[in-house]
C-alpha positions in Angstrom: 16.7 13.4 -25.6 17.7 9.6 -25.3 15.1 9.1 -24.1 12.2 10.7 -25.9 14.0 12.3 -28.8 12.3 11.2 -31.9 9.9 8.7 -30.9 6.3 10.4 -31.2 7.9 11.2 -35.2 6.8 10.3 -38.9 8.4 8.0 -41.1 11.3 10.2 -41.7 12.4 10.2 -38.2 12.5 6.2 -38.2 16.3 6.9 -38.4 16.8 8.7 -35.6 14.4 7.2 -33.9 16.2 4.1 -34.2 19.8 5.2 -33.6 18.0 6.0 -29.7 16.7 2.8 -29.9 19.6 1.4 -30.2 21.6 4.3 -27.8 19.0 3.0 -25.3 19.7 -0.7 -25.5 23.1 -0.7 -25.2 23.0 1.2 -22.4 20.8 -1.6 -20.7 23.3 -4.1 -22.5 26.6 -2.5 -20.8 23.9 -1.8 -17.2 23.8 -5.9 -17.6 27.3 -6.9 -17.8 28.0 -5.2 -14.8 25.7 -6.9 -12.7 26.7 -9.8 -13.9 30.2 -9.3 -13.2 28.2 -8.0 -9.5 26.4 -11.5 -9.1 29.8 -13.2 -10.3 31.7 -11.1 -8.1 29.3 -11.8 -4.9 29.0 -7.8 -4.9 24.7 -8.9 -5.3 23.4 -12.3 -4.9 23.4 -15.2 -7.2 19.7 -15.4 -7.2 20.2 -11.4 -9.2 18.9 -11.9 -12.9 21.6 -9.4 -14.5 19.2 -8.6 -17.1 16.1 -7.7 -15.2 17.7 -5.7 -12.7 18.9 -3.7 -15.3 15.2 -3.3 -17.7 14.0 -2.2 -13.8 17.2 0.1 -13.1 17.1 1.9 -16.9 13.1 2.5 -17.1 13.0 3.8 -13.4 16.2 6.3 -14.5 14.2 6.6 -17.6 10.6 7.7 -16.0 12.8 10.2 -13.8 14.4 11.7 -16.3 10.7 12.2 -18.3 9.4 13.4 -14.8 12.6 15.7 -14.7 11.3 17.3 -18.2 8.1 18.2 -17.7 8.9 20.2 -14.6 8.6 17.7 -11.1 11.7 19.8 -8.8 13.9 18.1 -7.4 12.0 16.8 -3.6 10.3 14.9 -5.4 12.7 13.3 -8.0 15.0 12.4 -4.7 11.7 10.7 -3.1 10.7 8.5 -6.4 14.1 7.2 -5.9 14.3 7.0 -2.6 10.7 5.4 -2.7 12.7 2.5 -5.5 15.3 1.3 -3.7 13.9 -1.0 -1.4 13.5 -3.6 -4.3 17.2 -3.4 -4.5 18.4 -6.4 -3.9 20.5 -6.7 -0.8 24.9 -7.0 -0.7 
C-alpha cells in the first residue's frame, strides 16, 4: 500500500498520493539519519554517503515489495536481496 497506493489516481487522489509520498520520504530520511549515526560511530566507513545509501536501500525495498505484490515467490525475492548485498558498504 505504501509503495503503490495512489500512484495511478486522478486529481481526486492527490491528497492520498501526497500523504504516501511524504510517508515514504520520511522513512528514507529516518534511515539516512540512522546511517549517518552509523558513520559517526564507526559502524560504516567514513566515506559512506548516508543519503545515497538510504535512497538505495529504500529503492531496493520498494522494488522488492512491488515484486512480492506481483506474485514473485519468496526464494526469488531472497535471491534479489542476496544479489544486492555485495554492493553494501563493508563495516
